[in-house]
MINUSE-90570 format. One record per atom (N, C-alpha, C): residue in three letters; y, x, z; residue number from 1. Coordinates in steps of 0.02 Angstrom, whole numbers. Atoms other than C-alpha are relative to their C-alpha. Last residue first. Layout:
+-----+--------+--------+--------+-----+
:   r :      Y :      X :      Z :   k :
+-----+--------+--------+--------+-----+
: Ala :      Y :      X :      Z : NUM :
...
+-----+--------+--------+--------+-----+
***
This chain:
+-----+--------+--------+--------+-----+
:   r :      Y :      X :      Z :   k :
+-----+--------+--------+--------+-----+
: Thr :    -48 :     31 :     17 : 179 :
: Thr :   5906 :   4564 :   3953 : 179 :
: Thr :     61 :     55 :    -18 : 179 :
: Asn :      1 :     50 :     47 : 178 :
: Asn :   5729 :   4625 :   3942 : 178 :
: Asn :     66 :    -43 :     -4 : 178 :
: Leu :     14 :    -34 :     75 : 177 :
: Leu :   5730 :   4781 :   4037 : 177 :
: Leu :      1 :    -57 :    -76 : 177 :
: Lys :    -41 :    -46 :     16 : 176 :
: Lys :   5826 :   4693 :   4194 : 176 :
: Lys :    -29 :     39 :    -76 : 176 :
: Lys :    -55 :     38 :     32 : 175 :
: Lys :   5697 :   4559 :   4190 : 175 :
: Lys :     46 :     42 :    -21 : 175 :
: Leu :      8 :     32 :     47 : 174 :
: Leu :   5563 :   4682 :   4206 : 174 :
: Leu :     34 :    -30 :    -30 : 174 :
: Glu :    -25 :    -55 :     54 : 173 :
: Glu :   5651 :   4784 :   4337 : 173 :
: Glu :    -28 :    -39 :    -74 : 173 :
: Leu :    -57 :     -1 :      2 : 172 :
: Leu :   5630 :   4607 :   4436 : 172 :
: Leu :     37 :     51 :    -44 : 172 :
: Leu :    -21 :     39 :     42 : 171 :
: Leu :   5462 :   4589 :   4392 : 171 :
: Leu :     83 :      5 :    -16 : 171 :
: Glu :    -60 :     38 :    -37 : 170 :
: Glu :   5405 :   4739 :   4471 : 170 :
: Glu :     30 :    -37 :    -26 : 170 :
: Ile :    -68 :      8 :     48 : 169 :
: Ile :   5263 :   4816 :   4363 : 169 :
: Ile :     45 :    -67 :     30 : 169 :
: Gly :    -57 :     49 :    -17 : 168 :
: Gly :   5120 :   4872 :   4436 : 168 :
: Gly :     55 :      5 :    -10 : 168 :
: Thr :    -62 :    -15 :     27 : 167 :
: Thr :   4981 :   4957 :   4336 : 167 :
: Thr :     51 :    -61 :     37 : 167 :
: Phe :    -29 :     55 :     24 : 166 :
: Phe :   4812 :   4944 :   4420 : 166 :
: Phe :     71 :     43 :    -21 : 166 :
: Asn :      3 :      6 :     57 : 165 :
: Asn :   4693 :   5073 :   4463 : 165 :
: Asn :     40 :    -56 :    -48 : 165 :
: Leu :     55 :     52 :     18 : 164 :
: Leu :   4677 :   5042 :   4637 : 164 :
: Leu :    -13 :    -16 :    -71 : 164 :
: Thr :     79 :     -5 :    -30 : 163 :
: Thr :   4765 :   5179 :   4684 : 163 :
: Thr :    -52 :    -26 :    -11 : 163 :
: Asp :     27 :    -50 :     30 : 162 :
: Asp :   4907 :   5126 :   4571 : 162 :
: Asp :    -78 :     25 :      8 : 162 :
: Leu :     37 :     24 :     46 : 161 :
: Leu :   4916 :   4971 :   4663 : 161 :
: Leu :    -19 :     61 :    -51 : 161 :
: Tyr :     65 :     49 :    -18 : 160 :
: Tyr :   4950 :   5039 :   4820 : 160 :
: Tyr :    -38 :    -20 :    -64 : 160 :
: Thr :     43 :    -44 :     -6 : 159 :
: Thr :   5082 :   5166 :   4743 : 159 :
: Thr :    -75 :    -17 :     19 : 159 :
: Lys :      8 :    -36 :     51 : 158 :
: Lys :   5178 :   5022 :   4679 : 158 :
: Lys :    -57 :     48 :     -2 : 158 :
: Val :     60 :     46 :     36 : 157 :
: Val :   5149 :   4927 :   4833 : 157 :
: Val :    -11 :     24 :    -70 : 157 :
: Asn :     63 :     11 :    -27 : 156 :
: Asn :   5238 :   5072 :   4919 : 156 :
: Asn :    -59 :    -38 :    -25 : 156 :
: Asn :     14 :    -68 :      7 : 155 :
: Asn :   5388 :   5095 :   4802 : 155 :
: Asn :    -93 :     27 :     33 : 155 :
: Lys :      4 :    -23 :     77 : 154 :
: Lys :   5441 :   4939 :   4788 : 154 :
: Lys :    -63 :     41 :      0 : 154 :
: Val :     63 :     38 :     18 : 153 :
: Val :   5424 :   4923 :   4983 : 153 :
: Val :    -17 :    -10 :    -59 : 153 :
: Lys :     50 :    -29 :    -31 : 152 :
: Lys :   5559 :   5058 :   4997 : 152 :
: Lys :    -84 :    -42 :     -3 : 152 :
: His :     17 :    -86 :     31 : 151 :
: His :   5664 :   4992 :   4862 : 151 :
: His :    -64 :     25 :     24 : 151 :
: Asn :     -6 :    -66 :    -39 : 150 :
: Asn :   5657 :   4815 :   4948 : 150 :
: Asn :    -19 :     52 :    -23 : 150 :
: Lys :    -66 :    -39 :     -4 : 149 :
: Lys :   5700 :   4673 :   4833 : 149 :
: Lys :     14 :     60 :     39 : 149 :
: Thr :    -46 :     -5 :    -52 : 148 :
: Thr :   5535 :   4616 :   4786 : 148 :
: Thr :     57 :     44 :      4 : 148 :
: Thr :    -63 :     20 :    -10 : 147 :
: Thr :   5422 :   4540 :   4650 : 147 :
: Thr :     17 :     30 :     69 : 147 :
: Phe :    -24 :      6 :    -71 : 146 :
: Phe :   5260 :   4587 :   4594 : 146 :
: Phe :     52 :     -8 :     -7 : 146 :
: Phe :    -78 :     21 :     -4 : 145 :
: Phe :   5163 :   4581 :   4430 : 145 :
: Phe :     17 :    -13 :     71 : 145 :
: Ile :     10 :     41 :    -49 : 144 :
: Ile :   4969 :   4665 :   4388 : 144 :
: Ile :     77 :      5 :     20 : 144 :
: Lys :    -71 :     14 :    -37 : 143 :
: Lys :   4945 :   4750 :   4246 : 143 :
: Lys :     -6 :    -50 :     39 : 143 :
: Thr :     -9 :     66 :      6 : 142 :
: Thr :   4759 :   4814 :   4195 : 142 :
: Thr :     67 :     -6 :     38 : 142 :
: Arg :     11 :     34 :    -66 : 141 :
: Arg :   4760 :   4990 :   4153 : 141 :
: Arg :     12 :    -73 :     -5 : 141 :
: Asp :     76 :     44 :     -4 : 140 :
: Asp :   4736 :   5035 :   3977 : 140 :
: Asp :     -7 :    -44 :     57 : 140 :
: Asn :     23 :     22 :    -64 : 139 :
: Asn :   4922 :   5105 :   3965 : 139 :
: Asn :    -54 :    -49 :     -4 : 139 :
: Asn :     24 :    -52 :    -23 : 138 :
: Asn :   4984 :   5185 :   3812 : 138 :
: Asn :    -42 :    -11 :     58 : 138 :
: Gln :     51 :     -2 :     58 : 137 :
: Gln :   5017 :   5007 :   3713 : 137 :
: Gln :    -31 :     81 :     30 : 137 :
: Ser :     55 :     32 :     -4 : 136 :
: Ser :   5104 :   4955 :   3862 : 136 :
: Ser :    -61 :     17 :    -38 : 136 :
: Asn :     60 :    -48 :      0 : 135 :
: Asn :   5247 :   5097 :   3870 : 135 :
: Asn :    -70 :    -35 :      5 : 135 :
: Pro :    -24 :    -55 :     24 : 134 :
: Pro :   5369 :   4969 :   3958 : 134 :
: Pro :    -63 :     46 :    -25 : 134 :
: Gly :    -59 :    -29 :    -41 : 133 :
: Gly :   5296 :   4803 :   4010 : 133 :
: Gly :      1 :     55 :    -44 : 133 :
: Thr :     -8 :    -73 :     -1 : 132 :
: Thr :   5183 :   4678 :   3912 : 132 :
: Thr :     67 :     38 :     36 : 132 :
: Leu :    -63 :      1 :     34 : 131 :
: Leu :   5126 :   4505 :   3977 : 131 :
: Leu :      6 :     77 :     -7 : 131 :
: Cys :    -15 :    -75 :     -7 : 130 :
: Cys :   4948 :   4459 :   3972 : 130 :
: Cys :     60 :      4 :    -28 : 130 :
: His :     -6 :    -13 :     62 : 129 :
: His :   4919 :   4269 :   4002 : 129 :
: His :     28 :     82 :     -4 : 129 :
: Leu :     45 :     34 :     37 : 128 :
: Leu :   4845 :   4215 :   4157 : 128 :
: Leu :     10 :     30 :    -64 : 128 :
: Pro :    -29 :     33 :     58 : 127 :
: Pro :   4936 :   4353 :   4270 : 127 :
: Pro :    -56 :    -33 :    -34 : 127 :
: Asn :     72 :    -14 :     55 : 126 :
: Asn :   4881 :   4357 :   4440 : 126 :
: Asn :      2 :    -27 :    -58 : 126 :
: Phe :     20 :     52 :     34 : 125 :
: Phe :   5057 :   4377 :   4536 : 125 :
: Phe :    -72 :     14 :    -31 : 125 :
: Leu :     39 :     -9 :     64 : 124 :
: Leu :   5092 :   4467 :   4689 : 124 :
: Leu :    -22 :    -55 :    -42 : 124 :
: Lys :     20 :     59 :      9 : 123 :
: Lys :   5263 :   4407 :   4805 : 123 :
: Lys :    -67 :     56 :    -71 : 123 :
: Val :     11 :    -18 :     77 : 122 :
: Val :   5290 :   4531 :   4910 : 122 :
: Val :    -16 :    -46 :    -39 : 122 :
: Ile :     34 :     29 :     32 : 121 :
: Ile :   5358 :   4483 :   5091 : 121 :
: Ile :     -3 :     11 :    -72 : 121 :
: His :     -9 :     -7 :     81 : 120 :
: His :   5418 :   4614 :   5192 : 120 :
: His :    -47 :    -41 :    -33 : 120 :
: Ser :     43 :    -30 :     31 : 119 :
: Ser :   5404 :   4546 :   5386 : 119 :
: Ser :     21 :     16 :    -85 : 119 :
: Asp :     11 :    -67 :    -18 : 118 :
: Asp :   5532 :   4495 :   5512 : 118 :
: Asp :    -43 :     45 :    -52 : 118 :
: Pro :    -71 :    -51 :     29 : 117 :
: Pro :   5570 :   4332 :   5441 : 117 :
: Pro :     -7 :     67 :      2 : 117 :
: Leu :     23 :    -56 :    -38 : 116 :
: Leu :   5364 :   4264 :   5468 : 116 :
: Leu :     81 :     47 :    -32 : 116 :
: Leu :     27 :    -12 :    -67 : 115 :
: Leu :   5392 :   4095 :   5470 : 115 :
: Leu :     -8 :     48 :      3 : 115 :
: Ser :    -46 :     43 :    -73 : 114 :
: Ser :   5548 :   4082 :   5338 : 114 :
: Ser :    -49 :     -3 :     67 : 114 :
: Ala :    -63 :    -23 :    -35 : 113 :
: Ala :   5473 :   4205 :   5223 : 113 :
: Ala :     30 :    -49 :     56 : 113 :
: Ile :     23 :    -57 :    -33 : 112 :
: Ile :   5304 :   4128 :   5219 : 112 :
: Ile :     45 :     23 :     20 : 112 :
: Ile :     30 :     14 :    -58 : 111 :
: Ile :   5381 :   3964 :   5159 : 111 :
: Ile :    -26 :     61 :     61 : 111 :
: Asp :    -74 :     45 :    -28 : 110 :
: Asp :   5499 :   4040 :   5032 : 110 :
: Asp :    -24 :    -24 :     64 : 110 :
: Ser :    -26 :    -54 :    -24 : 109 :
: Ser :   5334 :   4121 :   4975 : 109 :
: Ser :     70 :     -8 :     52 : 109 :
: Ser :     43 :    -24 :    -53 : 108 :
: Ser :   5234 :   3966 :   4964 : 108 :
: Ser :     42 :     65 :     16 : 108 :
: Ser :     67 :    -36 :     28 : 107 :
: Ser :   5382 :   3902 :   4844 : 107 :
: Ser :    -38 :     28 :     70 : 107 :
: Gln :      3 :    -61 :    -18 : 106 :
: Gln :   5521 :   3773 :   4903 : 106 :
: Gln :    -68 :     25 :      0 : 106 :
: Gly :     69 :     12 :    -60 : 105 :
: Gly :   5565 :   3641 :   4795 : 105 :
: Gly :      9 :     67 :     30 : 105 :
: Ser :     26 :     68 :    -44 : 104 :
: Ser :   5658 :   3654 :   4637 : 104 :
: Ser :    -27 :      5 :     52 : 104 :
: Thr :    -32 :     36 :    -49 : 103 :
: Thr :   5755 :   3797 :   4580 : 103 :
: Thr :    -16 :    -57 :     36 : 103 :
: Ile :     16 :     62 :    -31 : 102 :
: Ile :   5648 :   3952 :   4538 : 102 :
: Ile :     51 :    -38 :     37 : 102 :
: Asp :    -54 :     59 :     -6 : 101 :
: Asp :   5722 :   4058 :   4416 : 101 :
: Asp :    -22 :    -58 :     30 : 101 :
: Leu :    -68 :    -21 :     -6 : 100 :
: Leu :   5618 :   4214 :   4411 : 100 :
: Leu :     40 :    -18 :     16 : 100 :
: Val :     -8 :    -44 :    -67 :  99 :
: Val :   5454 :   4130 :   4426 :  99 :
: Val :     53 :     40 :     16 :  99 :
: Glu :      1 :     54 :    -58 :  98 :
: Glu :   5498 :   3994 :   4304 :  98 :
: Glu :    -16 :     38 :     65 :  98 :
: Asn :    -57 :     20 :      0 :  97 :
: Asn :   5554 :   4122 :   4170 :  97 :
: Asn :      8 :    -44 :     68 :  97 :
: Leu :    -32 :    -41 :    -28 :  96 :
: Leu :   5392 :   4208 :   4177 :  96 :
: Leu :     68 :    -17 :     37 :  96 :
: Asn :    -67 :     -3 :     50 :  95 :
: Asn :   5296 :   4063 :   4124 :  95 :
: Asn :     52 :     59 :     47 :  95 :
: Phe :      2 :     39 :     77 :  94 :
: Phe :   5113 :   4026 :   4177 :  94 :
: Phe :     66 :     19 :    -41 :  94 :
: Ile :    -80 :      9 :     48 :  93 :
: Ile :   5112 :   4163 :   4320 :  93 :
: Ile :    -29 :    -42 :    -60 :  93 :
: Pro :     -7 :    -42 :     79 :  92 :
: Pro :   4962 :   4113 :   4440 :  92 :
: Pro :     78 :      2 :    -43 :  92 :
: Asn :    -12 :      6 :     62 :  91 :
: Asn :   4990 :   4050 :   4618 :  91 :
: Asn :      6 :     44 :    -64 :  91 :
: Asn :     19 :     59 :      6 :  90 :
: Asn :   4955 :   4128 :   4787 :  90 :
: Asn :     27 :     -2 :    -78 :  90 :
: Thr :     30 :      6 :     42 :  89 :
: Thr :   4946 :   4311 :   4812 :  89 :
: Thr :     -3 :    -62 :    -36 :  89 :
: His :     14 :     52 :     13 :  88 :
: His :   5071 :   4354 :   4932 :  88 :
: His :    -39 :    -19 :    -64 :  88 :
: Leu :     16 :     -2 :     65 :  87 :
: Leu :   5063 :   4544 :   4990 :  87 :
: Leu :    -11 :    -76 :    -24 :  87 :
: Ile :     72 :     68 :      9 :  86 :
: Ile :   5120 :   4545 :   5159 :  86 :
: Ile :      8 :     -2 :    -87 :  86 :
: Ile :    -11 :     13 :     63 :  85 :
: Ile :   5204 :   4718 :   5211 :  85 :
: Ile :    -47 :    -39 :    -15 :  85 :
: Lys :     65 :    -11 :     37 :  84 :
: Lys :   5224 :   4719 :   5395 :  84 :
: Lys :     19 :    -17 :    -63 :  84 :
: Gly :     -6 :    -64 :     52 :  83 :
: Gly :   5401 :   4754 :   5482 :  83 :
: Gly :    -67 :     16 :    -51 :  83 :
: Lys :    -63 :    -31 :     14 :  82 :
: Lys :   5363 :   4611 :   5614 :  82 :
: Lys :    -24 :     70 :    -25 :  82 :
: Met :     11 :    -22 :     71 :  81 :
: Met :   5199 :   4524 :   5604 :  81 :
: Met :     77 :     49 :    -22 :  81 :
: Asp :    -49 :    -19 :     27 :  80 :
: Asp :   5174 :   4485 :   5779 :  80 :
: Asp :      8 :     28 :    -76 :  80 :
: Pro :    -30 :    -48 :    -56 :  79 :
: Pro :   5012 :   4413 :   5806 :  79 :
: Pro :     73 :     15 :    -40 :  79 :
: Met :      6 :    -75 :      0 :  78 :
: Met :   4958 :   4267 :   5691 :  78 :
: Met :     31 :     24 :     57 :  78 :
: Ala :     58 :    -41 :    -43 :  77 :
: Ala :   4938 :   4090 :   5744 :  77 :
: Ala :     -5 :     60 :     -1 :  77 :
: Lys :    -41 :     28 :    -66 :  76 :
: Lys :   5116 :   4017 :   5658 :  76 :
: Lys :    -55 :     56 :     58 :  76 :
: Leu :    -66 :    -57 :    -13 :  75 :
: Leu :   5058 :   4089 :   5511 :  75 :
: Leu :     13 :     -8 :     66 :  75 :
: Ala :     40 :    -55 :     12 :  74 :
: Ala :   4874 :   3993 :   5491 :  74 :
: Ala :     50 :     69 :     42 :  74 :
: Asn :     57 :    -13 :    -71 :  73 :
: Asn :   4959 :   3835 :   5549 :  73 :
: Asn :    -24 :     65 :      4 :  73 :
: Glu :    -30 :    -10 :    -57 :  72 :
: Glu :   5103 :   3850 :   5419 :  72 :
: Glu :    -39 :      6 :     72 :  72 :
: Leu :    -42 :    -61 :    -14 :  71 :
: Leu :   5004 :   3921 :   5274 :  71 :
: Leu :     45 :    -15 :     49 :  71 :
: Asp :     33 :    -53 :    -79 :  70 :
: Asp :   4860 :   3803 :   5285 :  70 :
: Asp :     64 :     47 :     16 :  70 :
: Asp :     -3 :     38 :    -38 :  69 :
: Asp :   4939 :   3671 :   5142 :  69 :
: Asp :    -15 :     13 :     93 :  69 :
: Arg :    -69 :     23 :     -4 :  68 :
: Arg :   4982 :   3781 :   5031 :  68 :
: Arg :      1 :    -15 :     74 :  68 :
: Asn :    -12 :     67 :     31 :  67 :
: Asn :   4804 :   3857 :   5020 :  67 :
: Asn :     85 :    -11 :     36 :  67 :
: Leu :     16 :     49 :    -33 :  66 :
: Leu :   4810 :   4043 :   5078 :  66 :
: Leu :     19 :    -86 :    -34 :  66 :
: Phe :     27 :     54 :     47 :  65 :
: Phe :   4777 :   4198 :   4999 :  65 :
: Phe :     -4 :    -56 :     27 :  65 :
: Leu :      0 :     66 :    -35 :  64 :
: Leu :   4890 :   4347 :   5100 :  64 :
: Leu :    -33 :    -54 :    -60 :  64 :
: Ile :     -8 :     52 :     59 :  63 :
: Ile :   4862 :   4521 :   5077 :  63 :
: Ile :    -23 :    -70 :     14 :  63 :
: Ile :     46 :     58 :    -11 :  62 :
: Ile :   4917 :   4636 :   5228 :  62 :
: Ile :     14 :    -34 :    -62 :  62 :
: Leu :    -29 :     56 :     65 :  61 :
: Leu :   4963 :   4803 :   5221 :  61 :
: Leu :    -47 :    -58 :      5 :  61 :
: Glu :    -60 :    -44 :     26 :  60 :
: Glu :   4941 :   4927 :   5384 :  60 :
: Glu :     34 :    -62 :    -52 :  60 :
: Ala :     24 :    -46 :     52 :  59 :
: Ala :   4800 :   4790 :   5474 :  59 :
: Ala :     72 :     39 :    -35 :  59 :
: Gly :      4 :    -53 :    -43 :  58 :
: Gly :   4821 :   4681 :   5626 :  58 :
: Gly :      5 :     66 :    -54 :  58 :
: Ala :    -85 :      6 :    -20 :  57 :
: Ala :   4835 :   4520 :   5541 :  57 :
: Ala :     25 :     78 :     11 :  57 :
: Ala :    -47 :    -12 :     72 :  56 :
: Ala :   4668 :   4566 :   5475 :  56 :
: Ala :     76 :     15 :     -5 :  56 :
: Glu :     18 :    -85 :     -1 :  55 :
: Glu :   4621 :   4575 :   5664 :  55 :
: Glu :     22 :     13 :    -70 :  55 :
: Asn :    -39 :    -47 :    -16 :  54 :
: Asn :   4707 :   4414 :   5685 :  54 :
: Asn :    -24 :     71 :      8 :  54 :
: Ile :    -72 :    -33 :     35 :  53 :
: Ile :   4622 :   4340 :   5549 :  53 :
: Ile :     56 :     21 :     45 :  53 :
: Thr :    -52 :     48 :    -18 :  52 :
: Thr :   4458 :   4369 :   5622 :  52 :
: Thr :     61 :     -4 :    -40 :  52 :
: Val :    -27 :      8 :    -65 :  51 :
: Val :   4329 :   4492 :   5540 :  51 :
: Val :     54 :    -61 :     20 :  51 :
: Leu :    -27 :     55 :     -5 :  50 :
: Leu :   4228 :   4538 :   5407 :  50 :
: Leu :     20 :    -15 :     63 :  50 :
: Lys :     35 :     32 :    -57 :  49 :
: Lys :   4210 :   4723 :   5365 :  49 :
: Lys :     42 :    -52 :     18 :  49 :
: Val :    -25 :     75 :      0 :  48 :
: Val :   4223 :   4803 :   5202 :  48 :
: Val :    -31 :    -21 :     56 :  48 :
: His :    -91 :     -7 :    -22 :  47 :
: His :   4225 :   4996 :   5182 :  47 :
: His :     26 :    -72 :     17 :  47 :
: Ser :     -4 :     -9 :    -78 :  46 :
: Ser :   4025 :   4987 :   5197 :  46 :
: Ser :     75 :      3 :     21 :  46 :
: Gly :     15 :    -56 :    -28 :  45 :
: Gly :   4011 :   4919 :   5021 :  45 :
: Gly :     20 :     -5 :     77 :  45 :
: Ile :    -75 :    -63 :      4 :  44 :
: Ile :   4067 :   4793 :   4898 :  44 :
: Ile :    -13 :     59 :     46 :  44 :
: His :      7 :    -27 :     69 :  43 :
: His :   3887 :   4706 :   4878 :  43 :
: His :     69 :     61 :     -3 :  43 :
: Gln :     43 :    -52 :      0 :  42 :
: Gln :   3892 :   4651 :   5068 :  42 :
: Gln :    -33 :     53 :    -75 :  42 :
: Thr :    -36 :    -57 :    -27 :  41 :
: Thr :   4062 :   4569 :   5041 :  41 :
: Thr :    -63 :     45 :      1 :  41 :
: Leu :    -35 :    -33 :     31 :  40 :
: Leu :   3984 :   4446 :   4938 :  40 :
: Leu :     17 :     54 :     -2 :  40 :
: Glu :     16 :    -24 :     51 :  39 :
: Glu :   3849 :   4397 :   5043 :  39 :
: Glu :     26 :     44 :    -55 :  39 :
: Lys :     59 :    -35 :    -39 :  38 :
: Lys :   3952 :   4347 :   5191 :  38 :
: Lys :    -35 :     54 :    -57 :  38 :
: Val :     -1 :    -63 :     29 :  37 :
: Val :   4087 :   4286 :   5078 :  37 :
: Val :    -30 :     53 :     11 :  37 :
: Val :    -22 :      1 :     66 :  36 :
: Val :   4052 :   4102 :   5107 :  36 :
: Val :     14 :     50 :    -35 :  36 :
: Asn :     73 :      3 :     36 :  35 :
: Asn :   3984 :   4129 :   5283 :  35 :
: Asn :     18 :     -9 :    -73 :  35 :
: Ile :     20 :    -56 :     51 :  34 :
: Ile :   4164 :   4196 :   5320 :  34 :
: Ile :    -76 :    -20 :    -31 :  34 :
: Gly :     44 :    -22 :    -18 :  33 :
: Gly :   4244 :   4025 :   5364 :  33 :
: Gly :    -26 :     63 :    -28 :  33 :
: Arg :     37 :     62 :     -2 :  32 :
: Arg :   4391 :   3916 :   5323 :  32 :
: Arg :    -90 :     28 :     -4 :  32 :
: Pro :    -11 :     50 :    -58 :  31 :
: Pro :   4510 :   4036 :   5396 :  31 :
: Pro :    -59 :    -57 :    -26 :  31 :
: Asn :     -9 :     67 :     43 :  30 :
: Asn :   4445 :   4181 :   5277 :  30 :
: Asn :    -12 :    -51 :     33 :  30 :
: Ser :     31 :     60 :    -63 :  29 :
: Ser :   4436 :   4364 :   5356 :  29 :
: Ser :     40 :    -58 :    -54 :  29 :
: Leu :     10 :     70 :     50 :  28 :
: Leu :   4424 :   4524 :   5258 :  28 :
: Leu :    -21 :    -40 :     64 :  28 :
: Leu :      6 :     39 :    -57 :  27 :
: Leu :   4471 :   4694 :   5350 :  27 :
: Leu :     -2 :    -72 :    -29 :  27 :
: Val :    -12 :     69 :      7 :  26 :
: Val :   4463 :   4824 :   5209 :  26 :
: Val :    -33 :    -48 :     60 :  26 :
: Glu :     55 :     36 :    -37 :  25 :
: Glu :   4453 :   5016 :   5249 :  25 :
: Glu :     36 :    -75 :     15 :  25 :
: Tyr :    -35 :     30 :    -54 :  24 :
: Tyr :   4529 :   5103 :   5103 :  24 :
: Tyr :    -49 :    -57 :     51 :  24 :
: Gly :      1 :    -22 :    -73 :  23 :
: Gly :   4417 :   5218 :   5012 :  23 :
: Gly :     43 :    -22 :     50 :  23 :
: Ser :    -55 :    -50 :      7 :  22 :
: Ser :   4466 :   5176 :   4824 :  22 :
: Ser :    -14 :     31 :     86 :  22 :
: Leu :     31 :    -55 :     51 :  21 :
: Leu :   4295 :   5076 :   4815 :  21 :
: Leu :     54 :     66 :      5 :  21 :
: Ala :     57 :    -28 :    -22 :  20 :
: Ala :   4344 :   4985 :   4955 :  20 :
: Ala :     -5 :     54 :    -29 :  20 :
: Ser :    -16 :    -15 :    -47 :  19 :
: Ser :   4512 :   4942 :   4885 :  19 :
: Ser :    -38 :     42 :     50 :  19 :
: Arg :    -51 :    -71 :     43 :  18 :
: Arg :   4460 :   4905 :   4717 :  18 :
: Arg :      7 :     33 :     58 :  18 :
: Thr :     39 :    -30 :     23 :  17 :
: Thr :   4324 :   4780 :   4802 :  17 :
: Thr :     41 :     63 :    -31 :  17 :
: Ala :     55 :     -9 :    -52 :  16 :
: Ala :   4450 :   4693 :   4912 :  16 :
: Ala :    -34 :     62 :    -16 :  16 :
: Leu :    -26 :    -41 :    -22 :  15 :
: Leu :   4579 :   4679 :   4762 :  15 :
: Leu :    -42 :     28 :     67 :  15 :
: Glu :    -30 :    -58 :     35 :  14 :
: Glu :   4464 :   4601 :   4664 :  14 :
: Glu :     12 :     49 :     29 :  14 :
: Leu :     87 :    -29 :      9 :  13 :
: Leu :   4386 :   4484 :   4808 :  13 :
: Leu :     13 :     75 :    -34 :  13 :
: Thr :    -12 :    -33 :    -39 :  12 :
: Thr :   4594 :   4448 :   4833 :  12 :
: Thr :    -79 :     40 :      6 :  12 :
: Ile :    -49 :    -63 :      7 :  11 :
: Ile :   4630 :   4416 :   4646 :  11 :
: Ile :    -17 :     37 :     58 :  11 :
: Asn :     35 :    -48 :     33 :  10 :
: Asn :   4459 :   4289 :   4634 :  10 :
: Asn :     54 :     67 :     16 :  10 :
: Gly :      9 :     48 :     91 :   9 :
: Gly :   4496 :   4175 :   4790 :   9 :
: Gly :    -15 :     79 :    -39 :   9 :
: Ile :     50 :    -22 :     59 :   8 :
: Ile :   4469 :   4229 :   4975 :   8 :
: Ile :     39 :    -48 :    -66 :   8 :
: Gly :     14 :     54 :     51 :   7 :
: Gly :   4600 :   4213 :   5123 :   7 :
: Gly :    -42 :     30 :    -67 :   7 :
: Ile :     37 :     89 :    -18 :   6 :
: Ile :   4658 :   4340 :   5225 :   6 :
: Ile :     10 :    -44 :    -48 :   6 :
: Ile :     -4 :     40 :     43 :   5 :
: Ile :   4657 :   4522 :   5179 :   5 :
: Ile :    -34 :    -60 :     33 :   5 :
: Gly :     23 :     60 :    -29 :   4 :
: Gly :   4695 :   4661 :   5290 :   4 :
: Gly :      7 :    -65 :    -71 :   4 :
: Ile :    -23 :     62 :     26 :   3 :
: Ile :   4705 :   4837 :   5216 :   3 :
: Ile :    -21 :    -49 :     33 :   3 :
: Thr :     41 :     59 :    -19 :   2 :
: Thr :   4695 :   4986 :   5328 :   2 :
: Thr :     42 :    -62 :    -47 :   2 :
: Met :    -28 :     51 :    -16 :   1 :
: Met :   4777 :   5156 :   5270 :   1 :
: Met :    -61 :    -68 :     -6 :   1 :
+-----+--------+--------+--------+-----+
***
């Protein structure tokens, strides 16, 4: 499977590194230029290629980390994204209740969903505070949280995260367990 990463941040570099080490081909693009990450990616290995946004968007699984102000222009310039799974990594978790019950304004995920209505948008969170899930005391793997309502996409994302040695925890399931 090919992983396209559009935008550079700590979590996307971690996902790029883990994906490359797991044998995935990683197509890495940064809208603000690739010179910033050229040296970093040389240390990740041969499975990572620096490419254009359109080349990264052609991958089977897309990981997106864009500044909210750049979202609309970058997404409108992309090729047809119909049916693509897009892991949106912006915005760390500070409060689980805020994430599950957004009531004010339009989130970055809402903007992405409105611009790419035929894609499967999965919100992937970079937890700042360790939240615990079921059987967490028996699991030494790093937890990473995500949310999607599509069952098939959820399973695909969990499988992908598992190959990266993460424990993927779907937030809607976690919310059901805690109510």
